[in-house]
C-alpha positions in Angstrom: 0.0 0.0 0.0 2.6 2.5 1.1 5.0 1.5 -1.7 2.3 2.0 -4.3 1.5 5.5 -3.1 5.2 6.3 -2.6 6.1 5.1 -6.1 3.3 7.1 -7.7 4.3 10.2 -5.7 8.0 9.8 -6.5 7.4 9.3 -10.2 5.2 12.4 -10.4 7.6 14.4 -8.3 10.4 13.5 -10.8 8.1 14.3 -13.7 7.3 17.7 -12.2 10.9 18.5 -11.6 11.9 17.5 -15.2 9.1 19.7 -16.6 10.2 22.7 -14.4 7.2 24.0 -12.6 6.3 25.3 -9.2 5.0 22.7 -6.8 4.8 23.6 -3.1 2.8 23.1 0.0 0.5 25.6 1.8 -0.7 24.7 5.3 -4.2 25.3 6.6 -5.0 29.0 7.2 -8.6 28.6 8.4 -11.7 26.6 7.9 -15.0 28.6 7.8 -18.1 29.6 5.8 -16.5 32.5 3.9 -16.2 33.0 0.2 -15.1 36.4 -1.0 -15.1 35.3 -4.6 -18.6 33.9 -5.1 -20.3 35.4 -2.0 -18.4 38.6 -1.2 -19.6 40.3 2.0 -21.8 37.4 3.0 -21.3 36.3 6.6 -21.7 33.4 6.7 -21.4 32.1 3.1 -23.5 29.1 2.2 -20.9 26.4 2.8 -17.6 25.6 4.5 -14.3 26.0 2.8 -10.7 25.1 3.8 -8.5 28.0 3.0 -4.7 28.5 2.5 -2.4 31.4 1.7 -2.1 34.9 3.0 -3.7 35.8 6.3 -5.4 38.9 4.8 -8.2 36.5 3.7 -11.4 38.2 4.4 -15.2 38.0 3.9 -14.8 40.9 1.4 -11.8 41.3 -0.8 -12.6 44.0 -3.4 -10.5 43.4 -6.6 -7.4 45.6 -6.9 -8.4 47.8 -4.0 -7.7 45.0 -1.5 -4.0 44.3 -2.0 -3.2 41.0 -0.5 0.6 41.4 -0.2 0.3 44.6 1.8 -2.7 43.5 3.9 -1.1 40.2 4.9 1.5 39.7 7.7 2.2 36.0 6.9 1.4 33.3 4.4 0.9 29.6 5.0 2.7 28.8 1.8 6.4 28.0 1.6 7.1 30.6 -1.0 7.1 33.6 1.3 6.2 36.1 -1.5 2.9 34.3 -2.2 0.0 35.9 -0.3 -2.6 34.6 -2.7 -5.6 32.7 -1.3 -6.7 29.3 -2.5 -9.7 27.4 -1.3 -11.9 24.4 -1.8 -15.0 23.0 -0.1 -14.4 20.9 3.0 -15.1 17.2 2.9 -17.2 15.3 5.5 -17.8 11.7 6.4 -21.5 11.1 6.9 -22.0 8.2 9.3 -24.2 5.5 7.7 -25.2 4.5 11.3 -26.6 7.7 12.7 -26.2 10.4 10.0 -23.8 12.6 12.0 -20.8 14.2 10.3 -17.1 14.3 10.8 -14.8 16.6 8.9 -12.2 14.6 6.9 -8.7 16.0 7.7 -6.1 16.7 5.0 -2.5 15.3 5.1 0.7 16.3 3.4 1.4 15.3 -0.2 4.5 13.3 -1.1 7.7 15.1 -0.4 6.1 18.1 1.3 5.9 19.3 4.9 2.6 21.0 5.7 -0.2 21.1 8.3 -3.4 20.2 6.4 -3.9 22.6 3.5 -3.0 21.4 0.0 -0.4 21.3 -2.7 -0.3 24.1 -5.2 1.1 24.0 -8.7 2.0 26.7 -11.3 2.6 24.9 -14.6 3.9 26.3 -17.9 2.1 24.0 -20.3 0.7 26.9 -22.4 4.1 28.6 -22.6 5.0 30.0 -26.0 8.6 30.9 -26.9 9.5 30.5 -23.3 6.9 33.0 -22.1 3.8 33.0 -20.0 2.2 36.1 -18.5 1.8 36.2 -14.7 -1.5 37.3 -13.2 -2.1 40.9 -12.4 -3.3 42.4 -9.0 -7.0 41.8 -8.8 -7.0 38.6 -10.8 -9.3 35.9 -9.7 -11.0 32.8 -11.1 -13.1 29.7 -10.3 -12.7 26.2 -11.6 -15.6 23.8 -11.5 -19.3 24.3 -10.5 -20.8 23.4 -7.1 -24.2 22.9 -8.8 -22.8 20.3 -11.3 -24.2 16.8 -11.1 -23.0 15.5 -14.4 -20.1 13.1 -13.6 -18.7 13.4 -17.2 -18.6 17.2 -17.6 -15.3 18.1 -15.9 -13.5 14.7 -16.0 -10.3 16.2 -17.5 -10.0 19.1 -15.0 -11.6 18.0 -11.7 -11.2 14.5 -10.4 -10.7 12.2 -7.4 -8.0 9.5 -7.1 -8.2 6.5 -4.8 -4.7 6.1 -3.2 -3.7 2.6 -2.3 -6.4 0.9 -4.3 -5.5 1.2 -8.0 -4.4 4.8 -8.6 -3.1 6.1 -11.9 -0.3 8.5 -12.7 -1.0 11.8 -14.5 -3.7 14.0 -12.9 -7.2 13.2 -14.0 -6.2 10.1 -16.0 -8.4 7.2 -16.9 -8.2 5.7 -13.4 -9.4 8.8 -11.7 -13.1 9.6 -11.3 -15.0 12.9 -11.5 -17.1 11.8 -8.6 -16.0 10.1 -5.3 -14.6 6.6 -5.7 -17.1 4.0 -4.5 -14.4 1.9 -3.0 -12.3 2.1 0.2 -9.2 4.2 -0.3 -6.7 3.2 2.4 -4.1 5.8 1.4 -6.6 8.6 1.1 -8.5 10.3 -1.7 -6.6 12.9 -3.7 -8.8 15.6 -5.1 -7.4 17.5 -8.1 -8.6 20.9 -9.4 -7.0 22.1 -12.7 -7.6 25.7 -13.7 -7.5 27.1 -17.2 -4.2 28.2 -18.8 -5.4 30.9 -21.2 -6.7 34.4 -20.5 -8.5 37.0 -22.6 -5.8 39.6 -21.8 -8.4 42.2 -20.6 -10.5 41.2 -17.7 -9.2 40.4 -14.2 -12.5 38.7 -13.5 -15.9 38.0 -15.1 -19.5 37.7 -13.7 -19.2 33.9 -13.5 -15.5 34.0 -12.5 -14.8 31.7 -15.5 -15.4 33.4 -18.8 -12.3 35.5 -18.8 -10.1 32.4 -18.8 -10.2 29.2 -21.0 -8.6 25.8 -21.3 -6.3 25.4 -24.3 -7.7 22.0 -25.1 -11.2 21.9 -23.6 -10.0 20.9 -20.2 -7.2 19.3 -18.3 -3.4 20.1 -18.6 -2.7 22.9 -21.1 -1.0 23.1 -24.5 0.6 26.0 -26.3 -2.5 26.4 -28.4 -4.6 29.0 -26.6 -7.9 29.9 -28.5 -8.1 33.3 -30.3 -10.7 34.4 -27.8 -8.2 33.9 -24.9 -4.8 34.4 -26.6 -2.7 35.1 -23.5 -0.8 32.1 -22.0 -0.9 32.2 -18.2 0.5 29.9 -15.5 -1.8 26.9 -15.1 -2.8 26.6 -11.4 -3.6 23.2 -10.0 -4.6 22.1 -6.5 -4.1 18.7 -4.9 -6.0 18.0 -1.7 -5.1 14.9 0.2 -8.1 13.7 2.1 -7.3 11.3 5.0 -10.0 8.6 4.4 -8.0 5.7 5.7 -9.8 5.6 9.0 -13.2 4.9 7.4 -12.6 1.3 6.6 -15.9 -0.5 6.9 -16.2 -2.2 3.6 -20.0 -2.3 3.8 -20.0 1.5 3.3 -18.7 1.1 -0.2 -19.5 -0.4 -3.6 -22.2 -0.3 -6.3 -22.1 3.5 -6.4 -22.2 3.8 -2.6 -19.7 5.7 -0.5 -19.9 7.7 2.8 -18.3 11.1 1.9 -20.0 14.4 1.1 -18.7 17.9 0.3 -19.7 20.8 2.6 -22.3 22.1 0.0 -24.2 18.8 0.3 -22.8 17.0 -2.8 -22.7 13.2 -2.1 -21.5 12.4 -5.6 -18.5 14.7 -5.9 -19.2 16.1 -9.3 -19.6 19.6 -7.8 -16.0 19.8 -6.7 -14.6 23.3 -7.3 -11.7 25.6 -6.5 -11.4 29.3 -6.0 -8.3 31.4 -6.6 -7.4 35.1 -5.7 -4.0 36.2 -6.9 -1.7 37.8 -4.3 2.0 37.3 -5.2 4.2 40.3 -4.1 5.4 42.7 -6.8 6.8 40.8 -9.9 7.7 37.6 -8.0 5.5 35.2 -9.9 6.7 36.7 -13.3 10.3 36.2 -12.2 9.6 32.6 -11.5 7.8 32.0 -14.8 10.6 33.7 -16.7 13.2 31.5 -14.9 11.2 28.5 -16.0 11.0 29.8 -19.5 14.8 30.2 -19.7 15.2 26.6 -18.5 16.7 27.7 -15.3 16.8 25.7 -12.1 13.3 26.6 -11.0 11.4 23.5 -10.0 8.9 22.5 -7.4 9.6 24.1 -4.0 13.1 25.1 -4.9 13.2 28.2 -7.2 16.2 30.5 -6.7 14.1 33.3 -8.3 11.8 33.3 -5.2 12.1 33.7 -1.5 11.4 30.5 0.5 10.4 30.2 4.2 10.8 27.1 6.3 7.8 24.8 6.4 7.6 25.2 10.1 7.2 29.0 9.7 4.5 28.6 7.1 2.6 26.2 9.4 2.5 29.0 12.1 0.4 31.3 9.8 -3.2 31.0 11.0 -6.3 33.1 11.0 -9.1 33.0 13.4 -12.6 32.3 12.0 -14.5 35.4 10.9 -17.6 33.3 10.8 -17.4 31.7 14.3 -19.2 28.4 14.4 -18.5 24.7 14.9 -17.4 23.2 11.6 -15.9 20.1 13.0 -12.4 21.6 12.7 -10.6 19.1 14.9 -12.6 16.0 14.1 -15.6 16.7 16.4 -18.8 15.0 15.4 -21.5 17.5 14.3 -25.2 16.8 13.8 -25.5 18.5 10.4 -23.4 20.1 7.8 -22.5 23.7 8.8 -25.4 26.0 7.7 -27.8 23.1 7.8 -26.9 22.2 4.2 -28.9 19.1 3.0 -27.1 16.2 1.4 -28.1 15.2 -2.1 -27.0 12.4 -4.5 
């Protein structure tokens, strides 16, 4: 079991290094019902998120005016110039016995030191002539759709991998599933969110938080062929969230389309998985890194000489108190319902 997960992680780590990209850990900043992208100013937001990055994360973050690098005093990411915020929905185990809920914790990805949180990638797959354009202050985007119930719609860009029970290799490959795996995953479930790699070159956001960006190939990992509507190559952001499902080992809970996990917005299938991104790198730091990658420089994973790096232990210390104070099962406490009284659907 361990060897299988270790081998897959080692192989992908070597692949990432060979490709030259940023791959780094960001520890948990906070867990709460706040969403300044989709529900700005709403306190509380409809469902719980697990959030990483700069501690200036707020219920309201007005584009451009709210400057994350100057508002933040720390970041939970190992690249110390990255004050961006990244978040996804929290995952819960719903007890088949009594219907109560327990938040599923996250664990560190292969080769990374972190406290919860997730792994962040910035990939150059749409690079043209050694160039991608870094995001500008105020840029934000959303991948996925929490209302989606079509388990084929986002199969190339949002997926779940069962670690220790037949996992694949490249993200969102044929062995991954858009919805939750319906089998026990002793090594955890890895949730992947792949963002677009092409931009219209004009808008920092759009009403649906998606239309200003596009995938170069309809979804999944990018290519140098951005569409004419979105001609500017941008770093392709990807999240990997490692959900610690190993403790939920009763085999009667799995099989024939049945499994015990739900997202915080009530999705018991997993097709509504989504990720939110608000750019917050300091000054031109992200562009420096992308330029170094374009030159073929030694800028790979969590070791990029063009960037400042802080010890993982320092990143883990960066925390933010809940703005929406409530019991979300943060430390594994059992709760009677999903935060906000969200109903589960399948």
